C-alpha positions, 0 to 999 in steps of 0.5 A: 521507490523507498521502504515506506512507499513499498510497504504501503504498496504491498498493503495496498495490493493485499487490501485490494485482494482481500476486498476483491470478495467483499463487493463491487469496489474491491472486485474493481480495485484488484481487476484494474491492478490485474489489467494494469500489471498485464498491460504495462508489465506482462504484455502478451503473456497468458494473463492466468500465469501473471496475476493470482486469484485474489483468494490465494493469500500466499500467492498475493504476498508473492505478487504484492512483492513482485509489484514492489520490485517492478516499481523500483525497476520501472519508473512507468509502472511506478507512475501508473500504479500510484495512479491506481492506488489514488483511483481506488483510494490507497494512500502509497506516498512516502514522505521524507520528513521525520518525527523525534519525540523525546522525554528526558532529564528531569522531566515530570510527565502526567500525560503525554501523546508523542507521534505523528499523523493522528487521526481521529479524537484524542482524549486526554481527560480519560 
């Protein structure tokens, strides 16, 4: 698992935890992540010890880091984690491509947008 997907996974875990109190979809995402963790990593252990309460921000951050590490060590868990993420609307794909935007020399630039993966409207007339 590379750094891009690691940070995306940590964000997905944190978002699932944050949304757990907000409604059924968030609660379902958190509970299914907990079930995945217990089924694949902490088989036969006390479920309360393995997954923190979603409301405990510090413990959720530590849990997210543990999930990322387990994904690095355990390819089967990483595959199931990717499935969990897709099912709950998280994008944890890592891409190997890159963007290199450069303006140099005697360039005279009025309005310029540099970047990658834009979403939403871009207005240059404003």
